[in-house]
C-alpha positions in Angstrom: -157.9 -8.9 116.5 -154.6 -8.3 118.3 -155.2 -10.8 121.1 -154.9 -13.8 118.7 -151.1 -13.4 118.8 -150.8 -12.4 122.5 -149.7 -14.7 125.2 -152.3 -16.4 127.3 -152.8 -15.2 130.9 -152.7 -17.8 133.7 -154.9 -16.9 136.8 -154.5 -18.7 140.1 -156.9 -18.1 143.0 -156.9 -19.0 146.7 -160.1 -18.5 148.7 -159.9 -18.0 152.5 -156.2 -17.4 152.7 -154.6 -16.3 156.0 -152.6 -13.2 156.5 -149.5 -15.5 156.6 -150.4 -16.8 153.1 -150.7 -13.2 151.9 -147.3 -12.3 153.4 -145.8 -15.4 151.8 -147.2 -14.5 148.4 -146.1 -10.9 148.6 -142.6 -12.1 149.5 -142.0 -13.3 145.9 -138.9 -11.6 144.4 -140.7 -10.9 141.1 -142.9 -8.3 142.9 -141.6 -4.7 143.3 -144.5 -2.2 143.6 -147.8 -2.1 145.5 -151.1 -0.3 145.2 -153.4 -0.7 148.3 -156.6 0.8 149.5 -158.8 1.0 152.6 -161.7 3.2 153.6 -159.4 6.0 154.9 -156.6 5.9 152.3 -155.0 4.6 149.1 -151.4 4.4 148.2 -149.0 3.5 145.4 -145.5 2.7 146.5 -142.7 0.2 146.9 -143.9 -3.2 148.1 -141.1 -3.3 150.7 -142.6 -0.1 152.3 -146.0 -1.9 152.5 -144.5 -4.9 154.1 -142.4 -2.8 156.5 -145.5 -0.7 157.5 -143.9 2.5 156.0 -146.2 5.1 154.4 -147.3 3.9 151.0 -146.9 6.5 148.3 -146.1 9.5 150.5 -143.0 10.8 152.2 -142.9 9.7 155.9 -144.5 12.2 158.3 -146.1 12.4 161.7 -149.5 13.0 159.9 -149.2 10.0 157.6 -147.8 7.0 159.5 -147.4 3.6 158.0 -150.2 1.1 158.1 -150.0 -2.7 159.0 -150.7 -5.0 156.0 -153.8 -6.4 157.8 -155.5 -3.0 157.8 -155.5 -2.6 154.0 -158.9 -3.9 152.5 -157.4 -4.7 149.1 -154.3 -4.4 147.1 -152.2 -5.2 144.1 -148.5 -6.1 144.2 -146.9 -6.2 140.9 -143.8 -6.5 138.7 -143.2 -7.1 135.0 -143.7 -10.9 135.3 -146.3 -11.3 138.1 -149.2 -9.5 139.8 -150.7 -10.7 143.1 -154.0 -9.2 144.1 -155.8 -9.5 147.5 -159.2 -8.7 149.0 -160.0 -9.0 152.7 -163.1 -11.0 153.3 -163.8 -11.0 157.1 -160.9 -12.7 158.8 -159.5 -14.2 155.6 -158.3 -13.0 152.2 -159.0 -13.9 148.6 -155.7 -14.0 146.6 -155.2 -14.0 142.9 -152.0 -14.4 140.9 -151.7 -13.3 137.3 -148.8 -14.3 135.0 -148.1 -15.2 131.4 -145.4 -17.8 132.2 -143.8 -19.5 135.2 -145.4 -20.5 138.4 -147.3 -18.4 141.1 -145.5 -17.6 144.4 -144.1 -20.6 146.3 -145.5 -21.5 149.7 -149.2 -20.9 149.0 -151.6 -23.6 147.9 -152.8 -22.1 144.6 -154.1 -25.2 143.0 -154.7 -25.4 139.2 -154.9 -22.2 137.1 -158.4 -21.0 136.3 -159.2 -21.3 132.5 -159.9 -17.9 131.1 -158.8 -17.9 127.4 -157.5 -14.3 128.0 -154.7 -13.2 125.7 -152.5 -10.1 125.7 -154.2 -7.5 123.6 -151.3 -5.6 122.1 -148.2 -4.4 124.0 -147.6 -2.3 127.1 -149.8 0.8 127.7 -148.7 3.8 129.6 -151.0 5.5 132.1 -149.9 9.0 133.3 -150.0 9.3 137.1 -151.2 12.5 138.9 -148.6 15.1 139.9 -145.7 17.0 138.6 -142.2 17.0 140.2 -142.1 19.4 143.1 -138.4 20.3 143.4 -138.8 22.3 146.6 -140.7 19.6 148.4 -138.3 16.9 147.0 -135.3 18.7 148.5 -137.0 19.0 152.0 -138.3 15.4 151.9 -135.0 14.0 150.8 -136.6 12.0 148.0 -138.4 12.8 144.7 -141.9 14.1 145.4 -144.7 15.0 143.0 -147.7 17.2 143.8 -151.1 17.8 142.3 -153.4 20.6 143.4 -156.5 18.4 143.6 -154.7 15.9 145.9 -154.3 17.1 149.5 -150.9 15.4 150.0 -147.6 15.0 148.3 -147.1 11.9 146.2 -143.9 9.9 146.4 -144.3 7.7 143.3 -142.1 4.6 143.4 -140.1 5.5 140.3 -136.6 4.0 139.9 -134.1 6.8 139.2 -130.6 6.2 138.1 -128.0 7.7 140.3 -126.8 11.1 138.9 -129.9 11.8 136.9 -132.8 14.1 137.7 -136.2 12.6 138.6 -138.8 12.7 135.8 -141.2 15.6 135.7 -144.1 13.1 135.6 -144.5 9.3 136.2 -146.4 6.6 134.4 -148.0 3.3 135.4 -147.3 0.6 132.7 -150.1 -1.9 132.2 -151.1 -4.7 129.7 -154.6 -5.4 128.6 -156.0 -8.9 128.2 -159.0 -9.7 125.9 -161.4 -12.5 125.1 -163.2 -12.4 121.7 -161.9 -8.9 121.0 -163.1 -7.3 124.3 -160.6 -6.2 127.0 -161.7 -7.9 130.3 -158.7 -7.4 132.5 -155.7 -5.1 132.9 -152.5 -6.3 134.6 -150.2 -3.8 136.3 -146.5 -4.2 135.2 -144.3 -1.4 136.6 -143.9 2.3 137.5 -141.5 4.3 135.3 -140.7 7.6 133.7 -142.9 8.4 130.6 -141.6 7.0 127.3 -140.8 9.7 124.7 
């Protein structure tokens, strides 16, 4: 049973949080990426784009404007040390912070962690994202862009690329599973990166 040696996951929850609480939590410097969804759209991109109302996961265009934070129904902001999730519930939000060590974001009344007995189940796992690098579209968009025939828009995955190197042909989402009694019950998002060889 791999989870016996894994680190325990701490979960903090806030019910009926305001949009200001959500913005405060998302302002934590440990968060880099965001995945958000609403009835009309989903996007995976840089958290700063979400907070600045820029298009999430797509190159800017007149057909795909940015969306205010309050219009996303749910979302996941994440980095290697912390994940903050939110779900809109009427005029308020339900917030959840997931981390193995340290404290949840400052400025929000998180209360005590919820006892879960969830432990890391092995190491990082790599999930391949849709799309292959589209060199022609990347040149015209001015940023790396990936395309997939089944998806009716270009994808601007938030992958950090070192200056002077080519963008990767494909991109992965790195996750970690957490288990209780041998069964995986939660997967935490960690980062977006080039596939590991």
